[in-house]
N, C-alpha and C positions, 0 to 999 in steps of 0.2 A: 178375180177384177183385176186391174191395172192399178198403179198406185195415182194414175189422175183422175182415177172413176169414186178413190176413194178418197181424196184431199179433196176433189169439189164437193163430192154430197159431205159430208162431214161440215166443209168451210154453208154449205145450203143450209144445212142443219141448226147450225150456230153461228149463223152470220155476225152477229153485232155480242160475241162471247169472244170470239178469238181476235188477237192484235194478228197475227200470221199463221199462215198453213203453205208448208213448200214442198217440195223434193228436192231434197239433199244427193239421192241419186238410188240409183237402181237397189230398190226394196227398202228404200228407210224414210220417214216421213219428219217431219218436223212442224208442229204448234205452240206457238203460244199462246195462251187463254186468260183474259182480261184473273183477275182476283179474285172477284165477287159470280163467276160464274166457276167458275177453279172445280168443286165436287159436283156441280151439274153435268158437265160439259164429260171429267171425266166415268161418270155412270153408263152415261149416250155410249163413250169409246166402250167400257165393256159390255153393255147390254144389246146397242141398234149394231156397233161397227165390228164387235168383234174381238178387242185386244183386250181379254183374257189371261195373256199369262204376264205379270211385271217381273223384271226380270232384273235391275235397278234402280238405284233413285242418290242423287247427292246433288248437292250442293255447289254454285260458284257467287265468287263474290268479286264485285264489282266498284273497288271501296269511290273510286273519279266519278261514275257517277250517280254514287250516293245509295247505290240499290244492291241487291242479292237476287240469288232464282235458282229457284228450284226444278230437277230434271226429275221426271222420272220414265226410264224406256220399259214400254211395254209392246209384247205382241200379241199379233193378229199372224197365229197355226194355220191356219187355212191359206193364207193367202203369204204367210211366211213374208209378210213385211211387220217392220221396227218403226212403230214410232217414239219420238222424243217429246215426248210433254212436259213442256217449262210453265211453269207461271215468275213472272220480278214480283217480288217487294219488296217496299224501303228497308237499306240499309242499317235506321237506327228504332223499325216496329218489324221485325220477321217474322210476321206470326201470318199462320196457315189454319185453316182447317187440315185435319186429319184424313189423310186417302185409305187408311186401316180399314175404315169402313166400306170404304168400295172394293179392297183388292189389300185382304191381313199380309199375306206377304208382303209388304211394303213399311212392317214394322220395323222391322231391322236399320233397314235405310234410314228412316224418319230419325229414329234412336242415334245414329250415327251422326245425322247432320245437325242434330240438334248440340249434341256434343260439342262437335269440332267449328259449326257456322254462329251456333247460336239460334236458328230455328225452331220456335215454340208449333208445336204440332195439336193446336185446340182438340179436344176428345181421343187426345192419342190414348190407347187404354193401358200403355207398360212403358212412361215416360220413363222409365230410371237409366242412371248411367251401368256401360260399358267395360266402356273402351279407357278412359282414361281412370286414373289408378285415386283411389278413394281421397288420399289429400292433397287430388289436383290444389291447386289456391287461383284460379282463375283462368279465363281467357279463353278465347275458341283458337285454336291452333291450324286451322284451314284457312282461318281469315288474313288478306295480304297488309292488316299493319299491324298481327301478331310480332311481340318481342321475345316472349320466353316466359316461362311459366312464370306468376308473379310480381311481374314488371311490371312499373303503370308509367313509366314515361314512353 
């Protein structure tokens, strides 16, 4: 199945739930989904469109736009296509349902995004710290306005 066919079928199935869907280059697709449809579209990507293999996830901070973006990388092994699955959230309330209910393998990536960016993942089964030291004094190190451990100004 071609990239055009895959992206068009996804757009057709979720036309009111997707903000954008593009072909980035050969075998690379990108979807930005509306926050309220985040889990529903993810389940469809897995069950209907064959994106069964998550490979990574992480956050991006856009302070001048007052938003953050959570990005997941999903593989369709049959067609050898990588999908970049994105969702925007307000920077002051970066809260999403956990996608561990869809792909358990995303647990590590959501835990990392929680510590490094401050994302809150509702329903995550094991949201305990694992990257920062136990005596960490605050802040999210990968946010662009991070000034250093314990710095409040």
